[in-house]
Steps between C-alpha positions, in 0.01 A plus 500: 500500500621841405386846619232529224334180619537598864323830441216319318467251786504773765228694314279190479559402864455854639276718281477757787883509497534395865843373406718766340813437298711792378208738543676812624173694503400315814617591851673165516580231243685183442799555266677264265801631319813361332825616655741505205807550723422195717334304218209415730130559516408691818156495650397712796217694661534875460300700758382865481826622654694304239621254755577158363382190682472124441798512261561189290725424204462251216736375226234495230193691401301174501596422861403853607169493318405160639582613857300823447198313367501269801545798734214688329268201531570468874460877549173513307365197693587677827328825397198312364466294820538809714241686294264208528549475874432874532181471301390201715568687821312806375187303426529291813511820708208644299297182562558515874396866519170415332414228750 
């Protein structure tokens, strides 16, 4: 898998763009870039203060893209589950207040 396929998969998995890759218009984003000097792919989280976190390196674009896709799937699952739990709690509370 190359970047083109990764972007397509991320778009399909996360239409609301809950997982951002190289989207510098967001307050924070995940970044994948090729470091020509080190001849490595670097992947990290860039926060709004331009601090880098969760830094990882890969020898190939394919390795990096596969890792990112797996990471995105886990991230999206976590957000989806949290959203579903929040909705459930909201309606459980509403149901108890009606009783």
